[in-house]
N, CA, C and O atoms as a DFTB+ gen file, in Angstrom:
436 C
 N C O
     1  1    -156.308     -18.847     -62.318
     2  2    -156.842     -19.825     -61.878
     3  2    -157.848     -19.648     -62.341
     4  3    -157.850     -18.485     -62.745
     5  1    -159.020     -20.247     -62.602
     6  2    -160.802     -20.167     -62.317
     7  2    -161.506     -21.810     -61.184
     8  3    -161.144     -22.915     -60.782
     9  1    -162.768     -20.788     -61.156
    10  2    -163.099     -21.874     -59.783
    11  2    -164.579     -21.052     -60.150
    12  3    -165.061     -19.948     -60.402
    13  1    -164.917     -22.629     -59.957
    14  2    -167.068     -22.761     -60.187
    15  2    -167.346     -21.902     -58.817
    16  3    -167.155     -22.243     -57.650
    17  1    -167.779     -20.864     -59.265
    18  2    -168.368     -20.028     -57.987
    19  2    -168.892     -20.176     -56.874
    20  3    -167.957     -20.795     -56.365
    21  1    -169.687     -20.105     -56.022
    22  2    -170.160     -20.509     -54.894
    23  2    -171.360     -20.909     -55.056
    24  3    -171.919     -20.130     -55.829
    25  1    -172.056     -21.743     -54.714
    26  2    -173.774     -21.917     -54.603
    27  2    -174.115     -20.683     -53.648
    28  3    -173.741     -20.481     -52.493
    29  1    -174.980     -19.880     -54.517
    30  2    -175.771     -18.453     -54.185
    31  2    -175.960     -18.346     -53.175
    32  3    -176.257     -17.229     -52.751
    33  1    -175.856     -19.782     -52.047
    34  2    -176.751     -19.660     -50.651
    35  2    -175.415     -20.343     -49.314
    36  3    -175.347     -20.146     -48.101
    37  1    -174.604     -21.097     -50.181
    38  2    -173.530     -21.126     -49.544
    39  2    -172.370     -20.799     -48.054
    40  3    -171.853     -21.557     -47.234
    41  1    -172.322     -19.177     -48.271
    42  2    -172.531     -18.670     -46.868
    43  2    -173.443     -18.065     -45.950
    44  3    -173.293     -17.825     -44.752
    45  1    -174.782     -17.780     -46.998
    46  2    -175.823     -17.482     -46.828
    47  2    -176.761     -18.656     -45.073
    48  3    -177.331     -18.461     -44.000
    49  1    -176.250     -19.856     -46.044
    50  2    -176.727     -20.873     -44.698
    51  2    -175.831     -21.482     -44.048
    52  3    -176.068     -22.391     -43.253
    53  1    -174.827     -21.087     -44.295
    54  2    -173.250     -21.865     -44.001
    55  2    -172.269     -20.146     -43.267
    56  3    -171.681     -19.529     -44.155
    57  1    -172.189     -19.702     -42.232
    58  2    -171.797     -18.554     -42.886
    59  2    -170.184     -19.086     -42.233
    60  3    -169.198     -18.585     -42.774
    61  1    -169.981     -20.010     -41.178
    62  2    -168.897     -20.220     -40.546
    63  2    -167.888     -20.954     -42.370
    64  3    -166.752     -21.429     -42.369
    65  1    -168.802     -20.788     -43.632
    66  2    -168.003     -22.129     -44.397
    67  2    -166.990     -20.806     -44.624
    68  3    -165.800     -21.110     -44.555
    69  1    -167.246     -19.517     -44.859
    70  2    -166.581     -18.791     -45.375
    71  2    -165.242     -18.694     -44.735
    72  3    -164.270     -18.324     -45.394
    73  1    -165.150     -19.013     -43.466
    74  2    -163.906     -18.678     -43.078
    75  2    -163.530     -19.726     -42.692
    76  3    -162.615     -19.539     -41.890
    77  1    -163.807     -21.069     -42.869
    78  2    -163.289     -21.859     -42.858
    79  2    -161.959     -21.977     -44.362
    80  3    -160.772     -22.228     -44.573
    81  1    -162.917     -21.686     -44.886
    82  2    -162.770     -22.018     -47.047
    83  2    -161.800     -20.980     -47.026
    84  3    -160.963     -20.918     -47.927
    85  1    -161.839     -19.581     -45.441
    86  2    -160.614     -19.224     -46.099
    87  2    -159.064     -19.864     -44.912
    88  3    -157.896     -19.514     -45.082
    89  1    -159.478     -20.669     -43.980
    90  2    -158.859     -20.471     -43.349
    91  2    -157.690     -21.962     -43.782
    92  3    -156.657     -22.235     -43.171
    93  1    -158.213     -22.656     -44.884
    94  2    -158.055     -23.845     -45.498
    95  2    -156.649     -23.088     -46.761
    96  3    -155.478     -23.467     -46.778
    97  1    -157.235     -22.031     -47.640
    98  2    -156.877     -21.097     -48.405
    99  2    -155.344     -21.023     -48.368
   100  3    -154.339     -21.418     -48.960
   101  1    -155.999     -19.844     -46.705
   102  2    -154.397     -19.708     -46.027
   103  2    -153.524     -20.903     -45.976
   104  3    -152.515     -20.960     -46.679
   105  1    -153.831     -21.756     -45.262
   106  2    -152.749     -23.282     -44.601
   107  2    -151.932     -23.764     -45.757
   108  3    -150.809     -24.249     -45.618
   109  1    -152.754     -23.558     -47.307
   110  2    -152.361     -23.888     -48.748
   111  2    -151.221     -22.541     -49.246
   112  3    -150.181     -22.870     -49.817
   113  1    -151.374     -21.758     -49.107
   114  2    -151.012     -20.769     -49.726
   115  2    -151.800     -19.613     -50.769
   116  3    -151.152     -18.941     -51.570
   117  1    -153.039     -19.521     -50.644
   118  2    -153.168     -19.759     -51.273
   119  2    -154.729     -18.435     -51.052
   120  3    -155.602     -18.257     -51.901
   121  1    -154.677     -18.054     -50.328
   122  2    -155.522     -17.069     -50.054
   123  2    -154.823     -15.384     -49.899
   124  3    -153.835     -14.955     -49.302
   125  1    -156.293     -14.481     -51.088
   126  2    -155.404     -13.137     -51.508
   127  2    -155.180     -12.598     -50.293
   128  3    -155.689     -12.974     -49.237
   129  1    -154.094     -11.345     -50.511
   130  2    -153.935     -10.825     -49.760
   131  2    -154.560      -9.483     -49.220
   132  3    -154.149      -8.722     -48.344
   133  1    -155.393      -9.445     -49.810
   134  2    -156.627      -8.491     -50.120
   135  2    -158.363      -9.244     -49.094
   136  3    -159.153      -8.764     -48.281
   137  1    -158.208     -10.508     -49.744
   138  2    -159.056     -11.020     -48.161
   139  2    -158.852     -11.527     -46.789
   140  3    -159.635     -11.914     -45.921
   141  1    -157.347     -11.390     -46.862
   142  2    -156.579     -11.580     -45.756
   143  2    -156.168     -10.199     -44.498
   144  3    -155.737     -10.250     -43.346
   145  1    -156.584      -8.967     -45.472
   146  2    -156.513      -7.937     -44.917
   147  2    -158.307      -7.412     -44.406
   148  3    -158.629      -6.595     -43.544
   149  1    -158.854      -7.926     -44.969
   150  2    -160.443      -8.282     -43.889
   151  2    -160.833      -8.953     -43.043
   152  3    -161.678      -8.780     -42.164
   153  1    -159.751     -10.320     -43.494
   154  2    -160.060     -10.921     -42.028
   155  2    -159.617     -10.499     -40.685
   156  3    -160.198     -10.640     -39.609
   157  1    -158.004      -9.726     -41.063
   158  2    -157.426      -8.851     -39.746
   159  2    -158.439      -7.435     -39.625
   160  3    -158.415      -7.022     -38.466
   161  1    -159.055      -6.845     -40.261
   162  2    -159.878      -6.077     -39.841
   163  2    -160.857      -6.487     -38.465
   164  3    -160.954      -5.909     -37.383
   165  1    -161.647      -7.937     -39.064
   166  2    -162.687      -8.147     -38.225
   167  2    -162.627      -9.225     -37.280
   168  3    -163.552      -9.934     -36.884
   169  1    -160.783      -9.265     -36.813
   170  2    -160.620      -9.817     -35.747
   171  2    -161.267      -9.659     -34.342
   172  3    -161.953     -10.465     -33.713
   173  1    -160.830      -8.300     -33.995
   174  2    -161.904      -8.171     -32.212
   175  2    -163.026      -8.996     -32.353
   176  3    -163.400      -9.750     -31.454
   177  1    -163.805      -8.847     -33.878
   178  2    -165.289      -9.248     -33.827
   179  2    -165.209     -10.980     -33.805
   180  3    -166.023     -11.717     -33.248
   181  1    -164.128     -11.351     -34.487
   182  2    -163.837     -13.266     -34.232
   183  2    -164.110     -13.008     -32.641
   184  3    -165.121     -12.961     -31.940
   185  1    -162.761     -12.869     -32.430
   186  2    -162.397     -12.999     -31.056
   187  2    -163.826     -13.079     -29.797
   188  3    -164.041     -14.145     -29.220
   189  1    -164.379     -12.281     -29.616
   190  2    -165.930     -11.749     -29.254
   191  2    -166.587     -12.914     -29.599
   192  3    -166.861     -13.597     -28.613
   193  1    -167.028     -13.500     -30.941
   194  2    -168.377     -14.171     -31.088
   195  2    -167.613     -15.083     -31.098
   196  3    -168.384     -15.971     -31.460
   197  1    -166.034     -15.878     -30.894
   198  2    -165.935     -17.707     -31.131
   199  2    -165.753     -17.390     -28.898
   200  3    -166.449     -18.103     -28.176
   201  1    -164.902     -16.439     -28.319
   202  2    -165.250     -16.286     -27.041
   203  2    -163.670     -17.476     -26.919
   204  3    -163.677     -18.484     -26.211
   205  1    -162.454     -17.033     -27.775
   206  2    -161.818     -17.248     -27.132
   207  2    -160.116     -16.565     -27.611
   208  3    -160.233     -15.850     -28.606
   209  1    -158.829     -16.649     -27.165
   210  2    -158.226     -15.631     -27.281
   211  2    -157.172     -16.271     -28.569
   212  3    -156.847     -17.424     -28.850
   213  1    -156.844     -15.001     -29.146
   214  2    -155.850     -15.240     -30.207
   215  2    -155.597     -13.613     -30.831
   216  3    -156.318     -12.617     -30.777
   217  1    -154.212     -13.847     -31.450
   218  2    -153.381     -12.632     -31.785
   219  2    -154.224     -12.614     -33.293
   220  3    -154.452     -11.478     -33.709
   221  1    -154.662     -13.640     -34.068
   222  2    -155.153     -12.915     -35.351
   223  2    -156.577     -13.725     -36.014
   224  3    -157.115     -14.515     -35.239
   225  1    -156.920     -13.638     -36.770
   226  2    -158.003     -13.967     -37.207
   227  2    -157.522     -15.756     -37.465
   228  3    -158.453     -16.502     -37.162
   229  1    -156.213     -16.522     -37.976
   230  2    -156.244     -18.026     -37.929
   231  2    -156.259     -18.759     -36.559
   232  3    -156.823     -19.844     -36.416
   233  1    -155.584     -18.085     -35.521
   234  2    -155.968     -18.344     -33.983
   235  2    -156.860     -18.356     -33.413
   236  3    -156.961     -18.927     -32.327
   237  1    -157.778     -17.718     -33.989
   238  2    -158.918     -18.249     -33.335
   239  2    -159.977     -18.371     -34.320
   240  3    -161.121     -18.291     -33.871
   241  1    -159.823     -18.566     -35.691
   242  2    -160.164     -19.853     -35.836
   243  2    -159.996     -21.509     -35.526
   244  3    -160.803     -22.414     -35.313
   245  1    -158.592     -21.429     -35.610
   246  2    -158.665     -22.645     -35.462
   247  2    -158.650     -22.697     -33.674
   248  3    -158.482     -23.916     -33.705
   249  1    -158.681     -22.439     -32.384
   250  2    -159.000     -22.296     -31.293
   251  2    -160.201     -22.423     -31.611
   252  3    -160.551     -23.462     -31.051
   253  1    -161.030     -22.024     -32.146
   254  2    -162.943     -21.925     -31.954
   255  2    -163.459     -22.799     -32.904
   256  3    -164.604     -22.509     -33.254
   257  1    -162.953     -23.813     -33.447
   258  2    -163.190     -25.062     -34.088
   259  2    -162.668     -25.326     -33.285
   260  3    -163.695     -25.277     -32.610
   261  1    -162.031     -25.572     -32.670
   262  2    -160.591     -27.022     -31.905
   263  2    -159.520     -28.157     -32.651
   264  3    -159.202     -29.314     -32.379
   265  1    -159.124     -27.145     -33.789
   266  2    -158.346     -28.059     -35.084
   267  2    -156.958     -28.213     -34.200
   268  3    -156.474     -27.447     -33.367
   269  1    -156.576     -29.273     -34.609
   270  2    -155.965     -29.738     -33.834
   271  2    -154.562     -28.421     -34.156
   272  3    -154.606     -27.418     -34.870
   273  1    -153.244     -29.055     -33.160
   274  2    -152.276     -28.121     -33.579
   275  2    -151.465     -28.228     -35.242
   276  3    -151.008     -27.285     -35.887
   277  1    -151.489     -29.805     -35.651
   278  2    -151.367     -30.117     -36.889
   279  2    -152.526     -29.489     -37.970
   280  3    -151.973     -28.895     -38.896
   281  1    -153.244     -29.491     -38.010
   282  2    -154.373     -29.200     -39.420
   283  2    -153.492     -28.566     -40.757
   284  3    -153.287     -28.876     -41.931
   285  1    -153.193     -27.715     -40.011
   286  2    -152.846     -26.388     -41.495
   287  2    -152.111     -27.797     -42.681
   288  3    -152.418     -28.286     -43.768
   289  1    -151.073     -27.975     -41.693
   290  2    -150.048     -29.214     -41.892
   291  2    -150.575     -30.504     -42.633
   292  3    -149.687     -30.925     -43.374
   293  1    -151.758     -31.301     -42.688
   294  2    -152.865     -31.958     -42.985
   295  2    -153.622     -31.540     -43.740
   296  3    -154.323     -32.357     -44.338
   297  1    -153.808     -29.888     -44.055
   298  2    -154.049     -29.395     -44.981
   299  2    -153.260     -29.441     -46.255
   300  3    -153.370     -30.230     -47.194
   301  1    -152.362     -28.335     -46.077
   302  2    -151.264     -28.484     -46.836
   303  2    -150.449     -30.192     -47.416
   304  3    -149.839     -30.034     -48.473
   305  1    -150.425     -30.845     -47.171
   306  2    -150.163     -32.321     -47.100
   307  2    -151.361     -32.858     -48.617
   308  3    -151.068     -33.020     -49.802
   309  1    -152.779     -33.013     -47.865
   310  2    -153.833     -33.453     -48.740
   311  2    -153.478     -32.300     -50.283
   312  3    -153.198     -32.406     -51.477
   313  1    -153.647     -31.581     -49.576
   314  2    -153.358     -30.178     -51.169
   315  2    -152.177     -30.550     -52.124
   316  3    -152.214     -30.314     -53.332
   317  1    -151.169     -31.126     -51.515
   318  2    -150.080     -31.062     -52.522
   319  2    -150.241     -32.607     -53.266
   320  3    -149.634     -32.763     -54.325
   321  1    -151.340     -34.152     -52.527
   322  2    -151.264     -35.046     -53.127
   323  2    -152.408     -34.494     -54.283
   324  3    -152.298     -34.824     -55.464
   325  1    -153.626     -33.527     -53.748
   326  2    -154.464     -33.257     -54.636
   327  2    -153.217     -33.103     -55.918
   328  3    -152.875     -33.897     -56.795
   329  1    -152.799     -31.887     -55.615
   330  2    -151.551     -31.275     -56.957
   331  2    -151.038     -32.648     -57.777
   332  3    -150.826     -32.701     -58.989
   333  1    -150.946     -33.331     -57.178
   334  2    -149.833     -34.410     -57.427
   335  2    -151.309     -35.445     -58.344
   336  3    -150.952     -35.931     -59.417
   337  1    -152.339     -35.638     -58.056
   338  2    -153.027     -36.097     -58.424
   339  2    -153.966     -35.806     -59.484
   340  3    -154.783     -36.605     -59.942
   341  1    -153.766     -34.407     -59.901
   342  2    -154.222     -33.645     -60.940
   343  2    -153.725     -33.191     -61.937
   344  3    -154.394     -32.927     -62.936
   345  1    -151.990     -32.949     -61.821
   346  2    -151.199     -33.392     -62.728
   347  2    -150.904     -34.299     -63.629
   348  3    -150.451     -34.242     -64.772
   349  1    -151.366     -35.481     -62.650
   350  2    -151.197     -36.916     -63.387
   351  2    -151.615     -36.926     -64.504
   352  3    -151.128     -37.098     -65.621
   353  1    -152.953     -36.645     -63.945
   354  2    -154.744     -36.444     -64.748
   355  2    -154.415     -35.497     -66.619
   356  3    -155.001     -35.808     -67.656
   357  1    -153.222     -34.252     -66.461
   358  2    -153.013     -33.886     -66.696
   359  2    -154.084     -32.075     -66.581
   360  3    -154.176     -31.088     -67.311
   361  1    -154.537     -32.394     -65.568
   362  2    -155.107     -31.294     -65.681
   363  2    -154.387     -30.197     -63.860
   364  3    -153.474     -30.327     -63.045
   365  1    -155.611     -29.182     -64.127
   366  2    -155.113     -28.166     -62.669
   367  2    -155.486     -28.109     -61.692
   368  3    -156.595     -28.627     -61.822
   369  1    -155.414     -27.911     -60.956
   370  2    -155.423     -28.385     -59.149
   371  2    -156.005     -26.751     -59.010
   372  3    -155.353     -25.714     -59.123
   373  1    -157.678     -26.950     -58.682
   374  2    -158.144     -25.666     -58.460
   375  2    -158.227     -25.221     -56.856
   376  3    -159.046     -25.844     -56.180
   377  1    -157.182     -23.852     -55.985
   378  2    -157.325     -24.140     -54.625
   379  2    -159.063     -23.610     -54.648
   380  3    -159.809     -24.546     -54.361
   381  1    -159.653     -22.537     -54.884
   382  2    -160.811     -23.123     -54.429
   383  2    -161.467     -24.136     -54.031
   384  3    -161.848     -24.532     -52.930
   385  1    -161.567     -24.587     -55.327
   386  2    -162.278     -25.334     -54.834
   387  2    -162.219     -26.601     -54.195
   388  3    -163.077     -27.258     -53.606
   389  1    -160.851     -26.828     -54.474
   390  2    -160.198     -28.006     -53.034
   391  2    -160.300     -27.278     -51.961
   392  3    -160.457     -27.966     -50.952
   393  1    -160.268     -25.943     -51.750
   394  2    -160.906     -25.489     -50.248
   395  2    -162.337     -26.083     -49.740
   396  3    -162.495     -26.582     -48.625
   397  1    -163.220     -25.970     -50.596
   398  2    -164.717     -25.606     -50.886
   399  2    -164.908     -27.545     -50.408
   400  3    -165.223     -27.972     -49.297
   401  1    -164.629     -28.278     -51.517
   402  2    -164.231     -29.754     -50.732
   403  2    -163.917     -30.134     -49.275
   404  3    -164.573     -30.644     -48.367
   405  1    -162.732     -29.713     -49.401
   406  2    -161.645     -29.995     -48.087
   407  2    -163.082     -29.405     -47.099
   408  3    -163.929     -30.286     -46.948
   409  1    -163.292     -28.557     -46.687
   410  2    -164.549     -28.373     -45.875
   411  2    -165.418     -29.239     -45.657
   412  3    -165.505     -29.966     -44.667
   413  1    -166.571     -29.165     -47.216
   414  2    -167.774     -29.901     -46.780
   415  2    -167.312     -31.842     -46.474
   416  3    -167.919     -32.779     -45.955
   417  1    -166.447     -31.742     -46.888
   418  2    -165.750     -32.488     -46.297
   419  2    -166.006     -33.086     -44.558
   420  3    -166.706     -33.976     -44.076
   421  1    -165.050     -32.086     -43.989
   422  2    -163.917     -31.866     -42.666
   423  2    -165.226     -31.557     -41.723
   424  3    -165.551     -32.183     -40.714
   425  1    -166.030     -30.195     -42.433
   426  2    -167.449     -29.387     -41.077
   427  2    -168.364     -29.584     -41.366
   428  3    -169.089     -28.590     -41.399
   429  1    -168.874     -30.633     -41.687
   430  2    -170.305     -31.157     -42.120
   431  2    -171.349     -30.266     -41.471
   432  3    -172.362     -30.778     -40.996
   433  1    -171.121     -28.780     -41.425
   434  2    -172.946     -28.324     -40.895
   435  2    -174.158     -28.501     -41.020
   436  3    -174.950     -27.849     -40.340
């Protein structure tokens, strides 16, 4: 699958978007193992930055952003709806494009 490259300043201006994009991709089962491993390595730094407890980066992001308990479920539901709309139009939904659009809409930083 291809996706649009991020604007050059997307993460430079809003570094939190990188974590949120990854969280959304994880929620829909589309986060790469490589990126998940990199986030796992920085878990202690995230814990310190957010000043929250958690065993992994996902818990820390969820707690730090005060996400509701059913947030990932809602993201998955919206992803499935999005996939269905795209398929009905004869197109293919792109996970990264969905994640970016979702984050931009849900977290106007």
